[in-house]
DSSP file (Angstrom, degrees, kcal/mol; ACC not computed):
  #  RESIDUE AA STRUCTURE BP1 BP2  ACC     N-H-->O    O-->H-N    N-H-->O    O-->H-N    TCO  KAPPA ALPHA  PHI   PSI    X-CA   Y-CA   Z-CA
    1    1 A M    >         0   0    0      0, 0.0     3,-1.1     0, 0.0     4,-0.2   0.000 360.0 360.0 360.0 120.9   34.9   56.1  -15.2
    2    2 A R  T 3   +     0   0    0      1,-0.3     3,-0.3     2,-0.1     4,-0.2   0.840 360.0  41.3 -67.3 -36.8   37.3   58.3  -13.3
    3    3 A N  T 3> S+     0   0    0      1,-0.2     4,-2.7    47,-0.2    -1,-0.3   0.016  76.6 123.5-102.3  27.0   37.0   56.4  -10.0
    4    4 A R  H <> S+     0   0    0     -3,-1.1     4,-2.7     1,-0.2     5,-0.2   0.923  75.4  44.3 -56.0 -51.0   37.0   52.9  -11.5
    5    5 A E  H  > S+     0   0    0     -3,-0.3     4,-2.4     1,-0.2    -1,-0.2   0.918 115.3  47.6 -64.2 -43.9   40.0   51.6   -9.6
    6    6 A A  H  > S+     0   0    0      1,-0.2     4,-2.2     2,-0.2    -1,-0.2   0.899 113.1  49.5 -63.6 -39.6   38.9   53.1   -6.3
    7    7 A T  H  X S+     0   0    0     -4,-2.7     4,-2.4     2,-0.2    -2,-0.2   0.916 111.1  48.6 -65.9 -43.7   35.4   51.7   -6.8
    8    8 A L  H  X S+     0   0    0     -4,-2.7     4,-2.1    -5,-0.2    -2,-0.2   0.898 111.8  49.4 -64.9 -40.0   36.7   48.2   -7.7
    9    9 A R  H  X S+     0   0    0     -4,-2.4     4,-2.0     2,-0.2    -1,-0.2   0.908 111.3  49.8 -63.5 -41.0   39.0   48.2   -4.6
   10   10 A K  H  X S+     0   0    0     -4,-2.2     4,-2.2     2,-0.2    -2,-0.2   0.887 109.5  51.0 -66.4 -38.5   36.1   49.3   -2.4
   11   11 A L  H  X S+     0   0    0     -4,-2.4     4,-2.5     2,-0.2    -1,-0.2   0.884 108.6  52.3 -65.7 -38.0   33.9   46.6   -3.8
   12   12 A D  H  X S+     0   0    0     -4,-2.1     4,-2.3     1,-0.2    -1,-0.2   0.894 109.4  50.3 -61.5 -39.0   36.6   44.0   -3.1
   13   13 A S  H  X S+     0   0    0     -4,-2.0     4,-2.4     2,-0.2    -2,-0.2   0.894 108.9  50.7 -67.1 -40.3   36.7   45.4    0.5
   14   14 A V  H  X S+     0   0    0     -4,-2.2     4,-2.1     2,-0.2    -2,-0.2   0.928 110.5  50.0 -61.7 -44.4   32.9   45.0    0.8
   15   15 A E  H  X S+     0   0    0     -4,-2.5     4,-1.9     1,-0.2    -2,-0.2   0.905 109.8  51.0 -60.9 -41.7   33.2   41.4   -0.4
   16   16 A S  H  X S+     0   0    0     -4,-2.3     4,-2.2     1,-0.2    -1,-0.2   0.906 109.7  49.9 -61.8 -42.7   35.9   40.7    2.1
   17   17 A N  H  X S+     0   0    0     -4,-2.4     4,-2.3     1,-0.2    -1,-0.2   0.842 106.7  54.9 -67.1 -32.7   33.8   42.1    4.9
   18   18 A L  H  X S+     0   0    0     -4,-2.1     4,-2.0     2,-0.2    -1,-0.2   0.897 108.7  48.6 -65.7 -38.9   30.8   40.0    3.8
   19   19 A N  H  X S+     0   0    0     -4,-1.9     4,-2.0     2,-0.2    -2,-0.2   0.902 111.2  50.4 -64.1 -40.5   33.1   36.9    4.1
   20   20 A R  H  X S+     0   0    0     -4,-2.2     4,-2.5     1,-0.2    -2,-0.2   0.877 107.5  54.4 -63.2 -37.6   34.2   38.2    7.6
   21   21 A M  H  X S+     0   0    0     -4,-2.3     4,-2.5     2,-0.2    -2,-0.2   0.910 105.8  52.0 -62.7 -42.8   30.5   38.6    8.5
   22   22 A T  H  X S+     0   0    0     -4,-2.0     4,-2.2     1,-0.2    -1,-0.2   0.919 110.4  49.2 -59.2 -44.0   29.9   34.9    7.5
   23   23 A L  H  X S+     0   0    0     -4,-2.0     4,-1.6     1,-0.2    -2,-0.2   0.936 112.1  46.6 -61.9 -47.5   32.7   33.9    9.8
   24   24 A T  H  X>S+     0   0    0     -4,-2.5     5,-2.1     1,-0.2     4,-0.8   0.851 110.9  52.8 -67.6 -33.0   31.5   35.9   12.7
   25   25 A L  H ><5S+     0   0    0     -4,-2.5     3,-0.6     1,-0.2    -1,-0.2   0.915 108.2  50.5 -65.4 -41.9   28.0   34.7   12.3
   26   26 A N  H 3<5S+     0   0    0     -4,-2.2    -2,-0.2     1,-0.2    -1,-0.2   0.820 112.1  48.1 -64.4 -30.2   29.2   31.1   12.3
   27   27 A Q  H 3<5S-     0   0    0     -4,-1.6    -1,-0.2    -5,-0.2    -2,-0.2   0.599 110.0-125.0 -84.5 -12.2   31.1   31.9   15.5
   28   28 A G  T <<5 +     0   0    0     -4,-0.8     2,-1.2    -3,-0.6    -3,-0.2   0.737  56.2 152.1  75.4  22.9   28.1   33.5   17.1
   29   29 A D     >< +     0   0    0     -5,-2.1     4,-1.6     1,-0.2    -1,-0.2  -0.712  17.8 178.0 -91.1  92.3   29.9   36.8   17.8
   30   30 A R  H  > S+     0   0    0     -2,-1.2     4,-1.9     1,-0.2    -1,-0.2   0.884  76.3  52.7 -64.4 -42.4   27.2   39.3   17.7
   31   31 A D  H  > S+     0   0    0      1,-0.2     4,-1.7     2,-0.2    -1,-0.2   0.896 108.2  50.9 -63.6 -40.1   29.3   42.4   18.5
   32   32 A A  H  > S+     0   0    0      1,-0.2     4,-2.2     2,-0.2    -1,-0.2   0.867 106.7  56.1 -64.7 -35.6   31.8   41.6   15.7
   33   33 A C  H  X S+     0   0    0     -4,-1.6     4,-2.6     1,-0.2    -1,-0.2   0.915 105.8  50.2 -61.5 -43.2   28.8   41.3   13.3
   34   34 A Y  H  X S+     0   0    0     -4,-1.9     4,-2.1     1,-0.2    -1,-0.2   0.874 109.1  52.0 -64.2 -36.3   27.7   44.8   14.2
   35   35 A E  H  X S+     0   0    0     -4,-1.7     4,-2.1     2,-0.2    -1,-0.2   0.918 110.7  47.6 -63.7 -43.2   31.2   46.1   13.6
   36   36 A V  H  X S+     0   0    0     -4,-2.2     4,-2.7     2,-0.2    -2,-0.2   0.910 109.6  53.1 -65.2 -42.1   31.3   44.5   10.2
   37   37 A I  H  X S+     0   0    0     -4,-2.6     4,-2.4     1,-0.2    -1,-0.2   0.914 108.9  50.2 -58.9 -43.0   27.9   45.9    9.4
   38   38 A G  H  X S+     0   0    0     -4,-2.1     4,-2.0     2,-0.2    -1,-0.2   0.902 110.6  49.2 -61.3 -42.1   29.2   49.4   10.3
   39   39 A A  H  X S+     0   0    0     -4,-2.1     4,-2.2     2,-0.2    -2,-0.2   0.909 111.1  49.6 -64.7 -42.2   32.2   49.0    8.1
   40   40 A I  H  X S+     0   0    0     -4,-2.7     4,-2.5     1,-0.2    -2,-0.2   0.908 108.8  52.5 -64.4 -41.4   30.1   47.8    5.1
   41   41 A R  H  X S+     0   0    0     -4,-2.4     4,-2.2     1,-0.2    -1,-0.2   0.912 109.4  49.5 -61.0 -42.1   27.8   50.8    5.5
   42   42 A E  H  X S+     0   0    0     -4,-2.0     4,-2.2     1,-0.2    -1,-0.2   0.916 111.2  49.6 -61.6 -43.0   30.7   53.2    5.4
   43   43 A Q  H  X S+     0   0    0     -4,-2.2     4,-2.3     1,-0.2    -2,-0.2   0.882 109.2  51.5 -65.5 -38.3   32.1   51.5    2.3
   44   44 A V  H  X S+     0   0    0     -4,-2.5     4,-2.3     2,-0.2    -1,-0.2   0.902 109.0  51.2 -65.3 -40.3   28.7   51.7    0.6
   45   45 A E  H  X S+     0   0    0     -4,-2.2     4,-2.1     2,-0.2    -2,-0.2   0.902 110.2  49.4 -62.9 -40.4   28.5   55.4    1.4
   46   46 A Q  H  X S+     0   0    0     -4,-2.2     4,-2.5     2,-0.2    -2,-0.2   0.899 109.5  51.8 -65.3 -39.9   32.0   55.9   -0.1
   47   47 A L  H  X S+     0   0    0     -4,-2.3     4,-2.4     2,-0.2    -2,-0.2   0.913 108.4  51.2 -62.0 -42.0   30.9   54.0   -3.2
   48   48 A K  H  X S+     0   0    0     -4,-2.3     4,-2.8     1,-0.2    -1,-0.2   0.910 109.5  50.8 -60.0 -42.1   27.9   56.2   -3.6
   49   49 A M  H  X S+     0   0    0     -4,-2.1     4,-1.5     2,-0.2    -2,-0.2   0.914 109.4  50.4 -63.1 -43.0   30.1   59.3   -3.3
   50   50 A Y  H  < S+     0   0    0     -4,-2.5     4,-0.5     1,-0.2    -2,-0.2   0.933 113.8  44.9 -58.8 -46.3   32.4   57.9   -6.0
   51   51 A I  H >< S+     0   0    0     -4,-2.4     3,-1.2     1,-0.2    -2,-0.2   0.905 111.7  51.5 -67.0 -42.5   29.5   57.3   -8.3
   52   52 A E  H 3< S+     0   0    0     -4,-2.8    -1,-0.2     1,-0.2    -2,-0.2   0.755 104.4  58.6 -67.4 -23.5   27.9   60.6   -7.6
   53   53 A S  T 3< S+     0   0    0     -4,-1.5    -1,-0.2    -3,-0.2    -2,-0.2   0.596  86.1  98.9 -82.1  -9.6   31.2   62.4   -8.4
   54   54 A E  S <  S-     0   0    0     -3,-1.2     2,-0.1    -4,-0.5    -3,-0.0  -0.514  85.1-105.8 -75.1 143.2   31.3   60.9  -11.9
   55   55 A P        -     0   0    0      0, 0.0     2,-0.4     0, 0.0    -1,-0.1  -0.403  34.2-115.1 -67.0 146.6   30.0   63.1  -14.7
   56   56 A I        -     0   0    0     -2,-0.1     2,-0.1    -4,-0.1    -4,-0.0  -0.694  29.2-143.9 -85.1 131.2   26.6   62.3  -16.2
   57   57 A T    >>  -     0   0    0     -2,-0.4     4,-1.3     1,-0.1     3,-0.6  -0.454  25.6-104.2 -90.7 167.4   26.7   61.1  -19.8
   58   58 A G  H 3> S+     0   0    0      1,-0.2     4,-1.2     2,-0.2     3,-0.3   0.866 119.1  56.1 -59.1 -39.8   24.1   61.9  -22.4
   59   59 A S  H 34 S+     0   0    0      1,-0.2    -1,-0.2     2,-0.2    -3,-0.0   0.811 105.7  52.4 -65.9 -28.2   22.5   58.4  -22.2
   60   60 A E  H X4 S+     0   0    0     -3,-0.6     3,-1.0     1,-0.2    -1,-0.2   0.807 102.7  58.9 -75.7 -29.3   22.0   58.8  -18.5
   61   61 A L  H 3< S+     0   0    0     -4,-1.3    -1,-0.2    -3,-0.3    -2,-0.2   0.852 111.3  40.4 -67.0 -33.3   20.2   62.1  -19.0
   62   62 A N  T 3< S+     0   0    0     -4,-1.2    -1,-0.2     2,-0.1     2,-0.2   0.187  85.5 134.2-101.1  16.3   17.5   60.4  -21.2
   63   63 A R    <   -     0   0    0     -3,-1.0     2,-0.5    -5,-0.1    -3,-0.1  -0.450  50.1-138.2 -73.0 136.2   17.1   57.2  -19.2
   64   64 A I              0   0    0     -2,-0.2    -2,-0.1     1,-0.1    -1,-0.1  -0.835 360.0 360.0 -95.1 127.6   13.6   56.0  -18.5
   65   65 A S              0   0    0     -2,-0.5    -1,-0.1     0, 0.0    -2,-0.0   0.457 360.0 360.0 -81.2 360.0   13.1   54.8  -14.9
């Protein structure tokens, strides 16, 4: 996987934001929660882009859904 390191860093960042979300929920800070949700959504979109930019292997071409 060409983007392995970038993907792993991004997943670490998502995990960090989920921890931040837990903290803000415990504090009752609704606006901060929305900010964290926005950041997580951006990170998920970037992860999708990383995955979509990877070449498709033969086993993926014949995969049954």
